[in-house]
Backbone bond lengths (Angstrom), bond angles and torsions (degrees), N, CA, C in turn:
res aa  C-N    CA-C-N  psi(-1)  N-CA   C-N-CA  omega(-1)  CA-C   N-CA-C  phi
1 M - - - 1.461 - - 1.516 111.07 -
2 S 1.361 117.71 -43.15 1.461 120.52 -178.54 1.523 110.81 -63.28
3 I 1.357 116.93 -38.14 1.463 120.31 178.36 1.522 110.22 -65.35
4 F 1.343 116.26 -40.37 1.469 120.54 178.81 1.524 110.87 -61.65
5 I 1.354 117.42 -43.89 1.459 121.61 -178.37 1.514 110.45 -63.65
6 Q 1.332 116.64 -39.09 1.464 120.70 -178.93 1.525 111.38 -67.66
7 K 1.328 116.87 -36.31 1.458 120.37 -174.95 1.522 113.44 -91.99
8 W 1.324 116.81 -18.82 1.462 119.46 -174.39 1.516 110.06 -70.12
9 G 1.313 115.85 141.92 1.450 121.95 175.51 1.506 110.19 -143.93
10 K 1.313 116.58 161.48 1.455 120.84 179.10 1.520 109.51 -62.48
11 P 1.344 117.44 131.70 1.472 119.33 -179.90 1.520 111.70 -57.16
12 T 1.304 116.25 138.79 1.467 120.53 179.43 1.523 111.63 -79.41
13 K 1.336 117.22 -19.54 1.452 121.43 178.42 1.529 109.60 -127.00
14 F 1.312 115.32 154.05 1.461 120.59 178.22 1.528 108.71 -62.95
15 N 1.340 117.52 122.96 1.460 120.60 -171.49 1.528 113.48 -117.60
16 M 1.334 117.85 25.54 1.457 121.18 178.11 1.527 109.86 -110.44
17 N 1.333 114.86 140.86 1.459 118.33 176.84 1.536 110.07 -84.51
18 K 1.329 116.83 178.04 1.459 121.02 -174.53 1.528 111.86 -62.88
19 E 1.330 116.48 -39.93 1.462 119.85 -178.66 1.520 110.87 -65.16
20 E 1.334 115.73 -42.33 1.460 120.11 179.67 1.526 111.22 -66.90
21 T 1.313 116.67 -40.41 1.462 120.82 178.21 1.527 110.98 -63.11
22 K 1.332 116.29 -43.29 1.462 120.73 178.89 1.523 110.89 -63.25
23 L 1.338 116.60 -42.18 1.465 120.57 179.96 1.522 110.70 -64.75
24 L 1.327 117.43 -40.89 1.454 120.82 179.47 1.525 111.15 -62.83
25 K 1.327 117.56 -41.49 1.457 120.94 178.33 1.526 110.87 -64.13
26 E 1.346 116.07 -38.39 1.463 119.46 179.07 1.522 111.30 -65.11
27 I 1.341 116.05 -40.68 1.471 119.99 179.21 1.527 110.16 -65.13
28 K 1.329 116.49 -43.74 1.464 120.52 -178.41 1.518 112.16 -67.33
29 S 1.331 118.14 -20.65 1.464 121.69 -179.45 1.525 112.25 -83.71
30 I 1.323 117.71 -7.78 1.471 120.81 178.23 1.521 108.04 -77.97
31 H 1.321 117.63 116.04 1.461 121.39 -169.68 1.530 114.04 -84.68
32 D 1.321 119.18 -13.74 1.462 119.45 -177.34 1.529 112.62 -100.90
33 I 1.334 117.36 19.30 1.454 121.32 175.26 1.534 109.62 -130.15
34 V 1.312 115.68 160.84 1.461 121.76 170.74 1.524 107.63 -127.19
35 I 1.312 116.25 145.56 1.458 121.99 178.25 1.519 107.23 -112.78
36 I 1.322 116.88 116.26 1.455 121.24 -174.82 1.522 110.07 -130.04
37 Q 1.319 114.99 164.40 1.454 121.21 176.59 1.516 108.97 -91.41
38 A 1.322 117.12 139.50 1.462 121.13 175.21 1.524 109.39 -69.25
39 D 1.328 115.45 159.93 1.463 120.20 -175.88 1.523 112.02 -64.42
40 K 1.313 117.66 -34.91 1.463 121.06 179.80 1.522 109.52 -142.37
41 G 1.324 115.38 158.54 1.452 120.43 173.58 1.510 115.47 90.69
42 G 1.344 117.93 -4.36 1.457 120.24 177.94 1.517 114.32 71.29
43 K 1.331 118.24 16.43 1.467 121.42 -178.70 1.530 110.52 -81.05
44 I 1.329 115.26 154.90 1.456 122.64 176.34 1.522 108.62 -109.05
45 V 1.328 115.80 135.43 1.463 121.76 -176.76 1.527 109.23 -119.61
46 I 1.333 115.85 133.42 1.466 121.64 172.85 1.526 107.58 -107.73
47 M 1.330 115.87 119.92 1.461 121.17 -176.44 1.515 110.86 -121.55
48 N 1.321 115.06 153.32 1.451 120.23 167.49 1.532 108.18 -63.70
49 K 1.324 117.53 133.08 1.463 120.84 -173.67 1.526 112.11 -61.22
50 N 1.323 117.53 -40.69 1.464 120.12 179.79 1.525 111.05 -64.18
51 D 1.331 116.81 -41.41 1.463 120.16 177.92 1.526 110.67 -62.11
52 Y 1.330 115.87 -40.74 1.462 120.94 179.51 1.525 110.75 -60.74
53 F 1.334 117.34 -50.03 1.461 120.64 -179.69 1.524 111.49 -65.00
54 N 1.335 116.70 -39.56 1.471 119.99 -178.87 1.523 111.79 -63.58
55 Q 1.338 116.84 -41.17 1.463 119.70 -179.87 1.529 111.33 -66.04
56 I 1.315 116.57 -39.86 1.472 118.82 178.14 1.524 110.64 -67.77
57 E 1.322 117.30 -44.74 1.463 120.36 -179.31 1.528 111.00 -64.52
58 E 1.320 117.24 -31.57 1.468 120.14 175.84 1.534 110.41 -61.89
59 K 1.339 116.28 -39.99 1.459 120.06 176.99 1.533 110.68 -67.45
60 L 1.322 116.14 -41.96 1.461 120.40 -176.32 1.521 112.29 -70.19
61 N 1.311 117.88 -19.15 1.471 121.50 179.48 1.523 112.37 -78.98
62 D 1.320 117.77 -0.89 1.464 121.42 176.16 1.530 107.96 -76.68
63 L 1.338 116.62 99.96 1.459 121.12 -174.47 1.523 113.00 -72.24
64 N 1.332 117.20 -8.68 1.461 119.80 174.80 1.530 111.58 -77.39
65 V 1.322 115.50 -16.08 1.466 120.30 -177.20 1.526 111.80 -116.46
66 Y 1.339 116.91 -42.71 1.459 121.11 -173.15 1.524 110.88 -119.81
67 E 1.310 115.04 153.94 1.458 122.13 176.30 1.520 109.16 -136.90
68 Q 1.318 116.77 128.28 1.455 120.66 178.61 1.518 109.36 -85.71
69 V 1.317 116.27 126.37 1.466 120.49 -178.90 1.519 109.44 -94.30
70 K 1.329 115.95 149.48 1.458 120.75 -177.09 1.518 112.39 -82.90
71 N 1.339 116.52 -31.82 1.459 120.44 -175.49 1.519 110.94 -117.47
72 D 1.305 116.47 148.05 1.458 122.64 177.62 1.530 108.97 -65.09
73 P 1.339 118.39 120.12 1.474 120.88 -177.08 1.529 113.88 -84.38
74 T 1.323 118.14 3.01 1.463 121.14 -173.29 1.528 112.08 -56.28
75 T 1.328 117.64 -46.95 1.462 120.94 -176.93 1.524 111.24 -62.45
76 I 1.323 117.01 -41.00 1.470 120.98 -179.77 1.529 110.28 -64.57
77 I 1.340 116.36 -45.98 1.466 120.29 179.64 1.521 110.07 -62.44
78 K 1.318 116.30 -44.21 1.462 121.43 -179.56 1.527 110.65 -60.08
79 T 1.327 116.38 -41.46 1.462 120.32 179.46 1.523 111.32 -64.59
80 E 1.328 116.94 -42.57 1.463 121.08 179.66 1.531 111.15 -63.23
81 I 1.334 116.03 -42.74 1.470 120.11 179.58 1.527 110.29 -65.17
82 N 1.329 116.72 -45.58 1.465 120.62 -179.74 1.522 111.68 -61.02
83 K 1.321 116.36 -39.96 1.462 121.00 -179.83 1.521 111.08 -62.12
84 K 1.321 116.67 -47.42 1.464 120.58 -178.77 1.526 111.23 -69.06
85 V 1.315 117.34 -43.92 1.462 121.23 -177.48 1.528 110.80 -66.21
86 T 1.326 116.94 -41.60 1.472 120.37 178.40 1.521 110.94 -62.70
87 K 1.301 116.93 -39.55 1.472 121.08 178.10 1.522 110.80 -62.60
88 M 1.326 117.72 -44.34 1.464 120.60 179.12 1.517 111.22 -65.51
89 L 1.340 116.80 -35.21 1.466 120.16 177.70 1.527 110.35 -65.29
90 E 1.333 116.76 -44.58 1.461 120.79 179.87 1.524 111.73 -63.64
91 Q 1.341 117.17 -27.31 1.462 121.91 178.41 1.530 112.03 -89.49
92 N 1.338 116.14 7.66 1.472 122.17 179.03 1.527 112.73 60.06
93 K 1.321 116.34 32.08 1.466 120.86 177.80 1.526 111.84 -92.89
94 I 1.320 115.62 -19.52 1.461 121.07 176.50 1.522 108.29 -137.85
95 T 1.324 116.34 168.98 1.463 121.43 179.46 1.532 110.54 -101.08
96 D 1.318 115.83 171.23 1.473 120.24 174.89 1.528 110.58 -60.11
97 H 1.326 115.75 -36.81 1.469 119.73 178.18 1.525 110.29 -63.70
98 N 1.338 117.23 -40.84 1.466 120.60 176.51 1.529 110.68 -60.25
99 K 1.324 115.69 -45.33 1.461 119.37 -178.66 1.526 110.96 -60.77
100 Y 1.318 116.11 -42.88 1.467 119.65 178.64 1.528 110.63 -60.09
101 D 1.327 116.58 -46.04 1.460 120.25 -179.27 1.526 111.61 -62.76
102 L 1.327 117.38 -39.52 1.462 121.54 -174.55 1.525 113.20 -76.37
103 T 1.318 117.50 -15.76 1.470 120.47 -175.91 1.519 113.28 -122.58
104 S 1.321 118.25 16.63 1.470 120.90 -169.95 1.527 114.38 -90.49
105 I 1.340 118.21 -6.53 1.467 120.11 -175.63 1.525 109.77 -121.96
106 D 1.320 116.58 136.68 1.465 121.63 -178.11 1.533 113.65 -113.61
107 D 1.301 118.51 -7.49 1.468 120.89 -171.49 1.523 112.56 -79.09
108 L 1.318 115.49 140.43 1.463 121.23 173.01 1.530 109.61 -81.39
109 P 1.334 117.32 154.70 1.467 119.64 175.66 1.529 111.15 -62.54
110 K 1.312 115.40 158.17 1.458 122.13 173.55 1.518 108.37 -120.99
111 I 1.312 115.75 162.20 1.464 119.43 178.38 1.520 110.08 -118.42
112 R 1.317 114.84 157.16 1.462 121.58 173.09 1.523 107.01 -139.55
113 G 1.314 115.84 169.12 1.454 120.13 -179.15 1.520 112.13 -115.01
114 Q 1.318 115.90 145.81 1.461 122.29 174.26 1.526 108.18 -131.61
115 L 1.326 115.89 126.57 1.460 120.36 -179.27 1.524 111.37 -74.04
116 K 1.318 116.16 137.45 1.464 122.15 175.58 1.531 108.76 -91.52
117 L 1.316 115.89 85.11 1.461 120.45 -176.69 1.521 112.42 -66.04
118 H 1.328 116.88 -20.55 1.461 120.85 -178.09 1.527 112.30 -85.58
119 K 1.356 116.83 -0.97 1.457 121.31 -179.51 1.530 110.41 -107.72
120 I 1.318 115.50 156.14 1.464 120.85 176.59 1.523 109.47 -65.08
121 D 1.317 117.72 135.98 1.465 125.28 179.77 1.530 112.81 68.61
122 T 1.326 117.12 10.36 1.479 123.64 176.61 1.538 112.59 40.76
123 P 1.332 117.29 67.20 1.469 119.64 178.55 1.528 111.57 -66.77
124 M 1.304 115.40 163.72 1.457 122.13 -178.90 1.526 110.05 -96.42
125 R 1.324 116.34 133.45 1.452 121.36 174.02 1.518 109.00 -101.18
126 I 1.338 116.62 133.39 1.454 121.93 178.20 1.532 108.81 -88.68
127 V 1.329 116.31 127.24 1.463 121.83 178.40 1.522 108.05 -118.93
128 T 1.325 116.46 125.40 1.460 121.51 178.62 1.524 109.97 -90.77
129 C 1.308 116.75 125.55 1.468 122.14 179.78 1.530 107.70 -97.89
130 S 1.326 116.35 95.14 1.464 120.54 -173.11 1.524 113.28 -105.56
131 R 1.309 117.82 4.08 1.458 119.66 178.63 1.528 110.40 -68.05
132 D 1.336 116.10 137.01 1.461 121.98 -179.59 1.523 111.96 56.52
133 T 1.339 115.69 46.54 1.458 121.36 176.69 1.523 109.43 -122.27
134 I 1.308 116.88 179.24 1.459 122.18 -165.78 1.527 113.93 -59.43
135 T 1.340 118.04 -35.32 1.467 119.34 -178.78 1.528 113.15 -102.96
136 S 1.326 118.58 -1.57 1.464 119.27 -178.10 1.530 113.27 -64.69
137 P 1.355 120.63 -36.85 1.468 117.77 175.50 1.523 112.85 -63.00
138 I 1.351 116.87 -38.19 1.466 120.54 176.76 1.523 109.78 -64.03
139 S 1.338 117.11 -42.62 1.461 121.45 -179.91 1.523 111.13 -61.56
140 Q 1.320 117.00 -45.11 1.462 120.75 179.34 1.522 111.43 -65.87
141 F 1.326 116.00 -38.19 1.463 120.77 -178.94 1.528 110.47 -65.28
142 I 1.329 117.13 -47.71 1.468 120.35 -178.22 1.522 110.68 -70.21
143 F 1.330 117.15 -31.27 1.463 119.53 177.22 1.524 110.83 -63.89
144 R 1.324 116.12 -41.55 1.467 119.04 179.02 1.526 111.42 -62.89
145 I 1.334 116.18 -28.04 1.464 119.75 179.86 1.533 111.47 -76.73
146 I 1.331 116.44 -45.66 1.463 119.43 -171.34 1.527 114.29 -95.41
147 K 1.328 118.01 -3.34 1.466 118.72 -175.24 1.525 112.35 -61.97
148 E 1.342 116.83 -26.99 1.459 119.45 179.41 1.519 111.80 -65.37
149 L 1.333 117.01 -17.63 1.461 119.34 178.92 1.516 112.29 -66.35
150 R 1.313 116.78 -18.16 1.472 119.56 179.49 1.522 111.19 -61.79
151 T 1.333 116.16 -29.64 1.468 119.21 -178.77 1.524 112.27 -73.04
152 T 1.346 116.87 -10.74 1.464 119.30 179.16 1.520 111.96 -88.44
153 L 1.334 117.40 -7.26 1.461 120.81 -178.22 1.523 110.28 -83.81
154 S 1.297 115.30 135.21 1.469 120.18 176.74 1.518 107.97 -113.30
155 G 1.317 116.84 117.53 1.462 120.98 -177.85 1.516 111.78 -90.09
156 V 1.324 115.08 148.66 1.464 121.67 178.27 1.520 108.49 -124.50
157 V 1.320 117.27 125.82 1.454 122.06 178.70 1.522 108.49 -107.30
158 Y 1.322 116.89 121.40 1.452 121.52 -179.37 1.531 109.72 -94.99
159 E 1.308 116.22 172.71 1.459 120.60 -179.03 1.513 111.04 -68.55
160 H 1.308 117.20 -30.75 1.466 121.18 -177.77 1.529 109.17 -115.26
161 L 1.321 116.52 127.30 1.452 121.90 179.45 1.528 110.07 -110.30
162 A 1.313 116.15 146.00 1.460 121.16 178.76 1.519 108.83 -126.83
163 S 1.321 117.14 139.36 1.452 122.78 176.69 1.524 108.51 -106.03
164 L 1.324 116.76 123.16 1.455 121.56 -177.55 1.524 110.40 -107.10
165 D 1.322 116.13 130.60 1.465 121.40 178.10 1.525 107.77 -102.48
166 I 1.325 116.42 108.23 1.460 120.92 -176.49 1.521 109.43 -103.68
167 Q 1.313 116.24 126.69 1.458 120.42 -179.92 1.531 109.80 -77.45
168 D 1.333 115.66 131.34 1.471 121.31 177.92 1.526 110.36 51.63
169 L 1.335 115.89 60.33 1.457 121.48 -174.61 1.525 112.19 -56.99
170 Y 1.315 117.79 -49.37 1.465 120.37 -172.18 1.519 111.80 -61.22
171 T 1.329 117.45 -43.99 1.464 119.94 -176.92 1.525 111.99 -74.39
172 N 1.334 117.59 -7.07 1.467 120.77 178.44 1.527 112.61 -103.91
173 I 1.319 117.66 2.53 1.458 120.19 177.69 1.530 109.19 -77.98
174 P 1.346 118.54 124.86 1.473 120.35 176.63 1.532 109.97 -73.90
175 V 1.318 116.66 104.10 1.465 121.86 -171.93 1.524 111.49 -60.89
176 N 1.334 116.95 -46.65 1.468 119.42 -179.10 1.525 111.39 -59.91
177 K 1.321 116.18 -40.37 1.463 120.21 178.99 1.522 110.66 -65.38
178 A 1.343 116.60 -41.19 1.462 120.13 179.36 1.529 111.01 -62.47
179 I 1.337 116.96 -41.92 1.466 120.61 178.37 1.518 110.98 -64.48
180 D 1.344 116.62 -41.31 1.468 120.35 178.44 1.524 111.50 -60.72
181 I 1.329 116.89 -39.81 1.469 120.81 179.80 1.525 110.31 -64.48
182 I 1.338 116.41 -43.38 1.472 120.47 179.14 1.524 110.57 -60.76
183 L 1.339 116.70 -47.24 1.466 120.35 -179.02 1.521 111.45 -64.62
184 K 1.330 116.85 -35.00 1.466 120.54 177.83 1.527 109.93 -65.52
185 R 1.335 116.66 -42.40 1.460 121.10 178.33 1.531 111.20 -63.40
186 I 1.321 115.35 -38.13 1.457 119.39 178.33 1.522 110.54 -62.90
187 G 1.338 115.01 -41.54 1.455 119.02 179.58 1.516 113.48 -65.72
188 E 1.337 116.89 -26.84 1.459 121.56 -178.46 1.516 112.78 -89.29
189 S 1.331 116.73 -9.25 1.457 120.74 -173.68 1.523 111.10 -116.31
190 N 1.320 115.68 156.01 1.469 120.24 173.96 1.524 111.39 -105.10
191 K 1.331 116.32 15.13 1.459 120.87 -176.41 1.528 112.40 -63.53
192 L 1.328 116.92 -28.56 1.452 120.35 -173.87 1.525 112.36 -109.00
193 D 1.306 117.23 12.31 1.470 120.53 -175.38 1.520 112.92 -61.25
194 N 1.317 117.55 -32.43 1.461 120.93 -175.38 1.529 113.46 -92.77
195 L 1.322 116.44 4.76 1.462 119.61 179.51 1.528 110.78 -92.56
196 P 1.335 117.92 154.38 1.473 120.42 -177.91 1.525 113.87 -78.84
197 F 1.326 117.89 -3.49 1.457 120.57 -173.31 1.527 111.37 -91.62
198 T 1.319 116.04 140.49 1.458 121.86 176.18 1.525 109.78 -91.85
199 K 1.331 115.25 170.66 1.465 119.04 176.43 1.523 110.80 -63.62
200 I 1.330 116.70 -31.25 1.467 120.18 177.49 1.525 110.19 -66.19
201 D 1.338 116.90 -41.65 1.470 120.44 176.37 1.520 110.21 -57.40
202 I 1.319 116.01 -48.93 1.459 120.76 -176.71 1.524 110.87 -64.56
203 K 1.319 116.80 -40.64 1.464 120.20 178.29 1.526 110.81 -62.48
204 E 1.327 117.58 -45.26 1.462 120.89 -178.74 1.517 111.75 -65.97
205 L 1.330 117.33 -37.62 1.463 120.57 176.76 1.526 110.93 -66.78
206 L 1.325 116.96 -40.63 1.464 121.07 178.16 1.525 110.79 -63.25
207 I 1.323 116.63 -41.30 1.465 120.18 179.12 1.528 110.28 -63.18
208 L 1.330 116.82 -42.44 1.468 120.09 177.86 1.522 111.17 -60.32
209 A 1.335 116.61 -40.78 1.461 120.64 -175.32 1.526 112.17 -77.70
210 L 1.331 117.24 -36.37 1.466 120.35 -169.71 1.525 114.62 -99.31
211 K 1.321 117.83 -21.11 1.457 118.84 -175.45 1.518 113.92 -101.58
212 N 1.316 117.03 -9.11 1.470 119.63 175.09 1.526 109.03 -94.02
213 N 1.329 115.19 66.54 1.464 121.00 -173.64 1.528 112.07 -91.13
214 Y 1.301 116.02 47.33 1.464 119.82 177.16 1.521 109.71 -86.82
215 F 1.326 115.81 152.24 1.458 120.46 175.12 1.517 109.53 -151.82
216 Q 1.305 115.29 166.04 1.466 121.86 178.79 1.526 109.95 -115.66
217 F 1.316 115.01 154.12 1.454 120.16 175.37 1.524 109.43 -143.44
218 N 1.324 114.90 130.93 1.463 121.77 175.42 1.522 111.84 56.70
219 V 1.335 115.77 46.92 1.464 120.99 175.83 1.522 108.60 -121.90
220 P 1.321 118.00 155.58 1.465 120.25 178.98 1.524 111.69 -60.79
221 S 1.309 116.01 147.52 1.460 121.74 178.67 1.522 110.40 -76.83
222 K 1.351 115.63 150.31 1.464 121.06 175.30 1.527 111.22 -97.58
223 S 1.310 116.08 14.82 1.461 118.83 -176.67 1.529 111.63 -67.74
224 L 1.296 114.23 153.38 1.454 121.74 173.17 1.515 109.18 -113.91
225 I 1.312 116.53 136.54 1.457 122.02 168.98 1.521 106.39 -103.63
226 Y 1.303 117.16 127.50 1.455 119.57 -177.78 1.524 110.18 -132.03
227 Q 1.309 115.06 153.36 1.455 121.37 -179.64 1.530 109.26 -125.44
228 I 1.327 115.21 130.97 1.456 120.66 178.59 1.524 107.53 -116.83
229 P 1.325 118.53 108.60 1.467 121.16 -177.79 1.525 111.84 -77.83
230 C 1.309 114.56 151.31 1.460 121.65 177.39 1.533 108.05 -117.81
231 S 1.304 117.05 150.50 1.467 120.29 -177.09 1.519 112.70 -67.46
232 C 1.359 117.19 -13.31 1.463 120.09 177.23 1.521 111.12 -84.07
233 K 1.331 116.70 9.64 1.471 124.88 176.40 1.525 113.02 81.46
234 E 1.330 117.85 -0.51 1.456 120.61 172.93 1.523 108.70 -91.04
235 A 1.340 117.00 170.95 1.469 120.28 -178.40 1.513 109.68 -148.64
236 Y 1.319 114.93 148.07 1.468 121.22 174.30 1.521 107.79 -100.99
237 V 1.325 117.03 128.52 1.458 121.91 176.77 1.513 107.72 -114.95
238 G 1.326 116.15 125.76 1.458 120.82 -177.35 1.515 112.22 -131.44
239 Q 1.315 114.56 168.16 1.458 121.99 177.36 1.514 108.08 -130.35
240 T 1.314 117.09 137.73 1.458 120.04 -179.60 1.519 110.55 -148.55
241 K 1.322 115.55 150.43 1.458 121.82 171.33 1.527 110.52 -104.24
242 L 1.318 116.34 -3.66 1.456 121.51 177.88 1.518 110.70 -77.69
243 D 1.312 115.69 163.93 1.458 119.92 167.06 1.521 107.70 -57.06
244 I 1.328 116.64 135.83 1.463 119.27 -171.20 1.529 111.88 -62.90
245 D 1.346 117.24 -34.09 1.463 119.36 178.09 1.527 111.22 -63.67
246 N 1.341 116.02 -40.06 1.465 119.48 177.96 1.523 111.35 -66.10
247 R 1.339 115.93 -37.52 1.465 119.01 178.49 1.527 110.64 -65.75
248 M 1.307 116.14 -38.85 1.461 119.60 178.44 1.528 110.91 -64.80
249 K 1.345 116.42 -35.74 1.467 119.88 177.15 1.527 110.62 -64.94
250 Q 1.343 116.64 -36.80 1.465 119.94 177.80 1.526 110.49 -64.26
251 H 1.333 116.27 -44.03 1.463 119.46 176.79 1.532 110.66 -60.39
252 S 1.325 115.24 -44.07 1.454 119.90 -179.12 1.519 111.24 -59.93
253 K 1.327 116.71 -44.06 1.466 120.67 179.93 1.521 110.94 -63.72
254 A 1.340 116.97 -42.92 1.469 120.69 -179.55 1.528 110.99 -61.04
255 I 1.322 116.22 -40.74 1.463 119.90 -179.71 1.523 110.88 -70.02
256 N 1.326 115.83 -41.08 1.462 119.42 178.22 1.531 111.74 -62.89
257 D 1.349 116.23 -39.58 1.464 120.11 179.24 1.524 111.16 -67.08
258 N 1.349 115.94 -38.56 1.470 121.83 174.49 1.534 112.02 51.09
259 E 1.329 116.28 49.94 1.463 120.25 -179.41 1.521 110.48 -75.47
260 N 1.311 116.06 142.53 1.470 120.64 -177.19 1.524 112.36 -64.11
261 N 1.327 116.82 -35.07 1.469 120.60 -178.32 1.522 111.84 -103.14
262 S 1.310 116.75 27.33 1.461 120.95 -178.43 1.522 111.14 -63.25
263 N 1.342 115.64 143.80 1.468 121.01 175.58 1.521 111.82 -85.80
264 S 1.313 117.09 -5.86 1.464 121.00 -178.15 1.525 110.44 -71.56
265 E 1.329 115.95 125.42 1.461 120.38 178.67 1.530 110.99 -66.42
266 M 1.334 116.97 -32.14 1.467 119.31 178.14 1.520 111.07 -67.44
267 V 1.335 116.56 -41.88 1.468 119.93 178.19 1.531 109.75 -62.23
268 K 1.333 116.08 -44.06 1.466 119.55 178.47 1.531 110.65 -60.48
269 H 1.324 116.45 -39.86 1.462 121.06 179.97 1.528 110.65 -63.08
270 F 1.322 115.95 -48.04 1.463 119.80 -178.97 1.525 111.61 -64.05
271 Q 1.342 116.10 -36.93 1.459 119.39 179.13 1.523 111.12 -67.27
272 E 1.344 115.85 -39.24 1.464 119.56 178.13 1.530 110.90 -65.09
273 K 1.340 115.71 -37.83 1.467 120.54 -179.48 1.526 111.70 -84.92
274 K 1.348 114.60 -3.27 1.472 120.73 -178.98 1.531 111.01 56.38
275 F 1.326 114.97 33.75 1.459 122.89 175.16 1.538 112.31 57.60
276 Q 1.323 116.50 28.78 1.457 120.40 -178.58 1.528 112.67 -99.27
277 C 1.336 117.17 -6.30 1.458 118.25 -173.41 1.523 113.08 -87.78
278 L 1.350 116.96 -7.12 1.464 117.05 179.18 1.528 110.76 -128.22
279 F 1.325 117.14 -103.67 1.454 120.56 -173.82 1.524 111.46 -108.89
280 D 1.315 116.21 172.97 1.458 121.24 -174.86 1.519 112.88 -72.26
281 T 1.339 117.12 -35.74 1.460 120.24 -176.68 1.518 109.99 -113.91
282 T 1.324 115.02 152.00 1.464 120.09 -179.54 1.525 111.32 -61.37
283 Y 1.336 117.18 -39.05 1.468 120.14 -178.11 1.517 110.98 -61.16
284 Q 1.338 117.88 -48.71 1.457 120.61 178.64 1.523 110.74 -64.55
285 L 1.311 115.27 -37.07 1.454 120.64 -180.00 1.516 110.94 -60.36
286 V 1.315 116.05 -50.54 1.463 120.31 -178.31 1.516 111.04 -65.88
287 R 1.319 116.43 -47.04 1.457 120.18 -175.63 1.519 111.41 -59.99
288 N 1.305 117.73 -50.90 1.458 121.09 -178.17 1.521 111.60 -70.81
289 F 1.328 115.59 -35.37 1.453 120.25 -179.20 1.525 110.54 -63.25
290 L 1.332 116.72 -43.39 1.451 120.60 -174.74 1.525 112.31 -79.92
291 L 1.318 117.22 -28.53 1.450 119.25 -179.25 1.521 112.43 -67.98
292 R 1.330 117.44 -16.02 1.459 120.08 -177.30 1.528 112.25 -101.00
293 A 1.340 116.77 19.89 1.463 120.28 -179.84 1.530 109.90 -63.32
294 E 1.319 116.68 133.63 1.454 122.39 177.48 1.527 108.18 -107.69
295 L 1.337 117.41 124.95 1.456 122.26 -173.73 1.519 111.32 -104.74
296 I 1.315 114.99 140.43 1.464 121.28 176.85 1.522 107.29 -131.03
297 K 1.328 117.57 113.81 1.453 119.88 177.85 1.530 109.68 -79.00
298 I 1.329 115.55 139.99 1.461 120.21 177.52 1.509 109.49 -130.33
299 T 1.298 117.78 156.65 1.458 121.11 -179.95 1.513 111.74 -94.39
300 S 1.318 118.20 -26.64 1.470 120.68 178.40 1.509 108.58 -158.71
301 I 1.315 115.09 158.36 1.465 120.42 179.80 1.507 109.36 -151.16
302 E 1.317 116.68 140.56 1.455 120.49 177.48 1.513 109.26 -89.11
303 R 1.322 116.46 135.73 1.453 121.94 177.90 1.518 109.05 -107.61
304 A 1.339 115.03 144.34 1.461 119.16 177.86 1.518 109.42 -69.88
């Protein structure tokens, strides 16, 4: 099994036949079930939707770990991030591009559940999905700054090793203590001597990333589905949680860069058409192409 896991990779080509594809669509159309991944072993679990929500809500009702807030904290978090980022920009510690990246997302994290099939009574594990959320750019930014501190750690391997199973590890980490350890390591190291950031900057960024531990559960998505038509009668359909103007700027930049190995489907399309399906110049092509974006707001969307 371990060899299989190491060698297994996502298929490069669609590997389902028509019968399997039809069956999968039928399963996904059943509204009173959820299809989730098990906590370990790569297994897939089909659960009754009510049971799934009840098990997660049972975990969330533990007031020693979680607290339900009455008001959406997004605006407060956004204000705190903007205040810190603007200050660093004024001090020439970051660029305008950095500021845009650090303030471009407004969505709070969401949680999902994964059953622990290897445990007695198959308890539910809470998983926080924080990718592309309001504090993830700050987290990535501060990680890039402090990652060099890993080289200052000296590990010791003893003759006897012990494996500890900690329940709800993340919610039991003392955040203030973790920040103090990082700052202490910074003080002992010269890894950050040539950077423009002070220990106060790093502490404030860490607090923004680690103490805004809000998340959502079972709420409508803020995603946008948008369609960008092309004069060749084809269209690009995308989904984004970003402000639509910012997303359009990203598309514009990708097209302007026109990289040969770009992951952008629009860039690939234009390269295949040799930029003949719209206007003569890339600038006119991008400008007119993006100005005709058609937006459709949705409340929720299923992801594969």
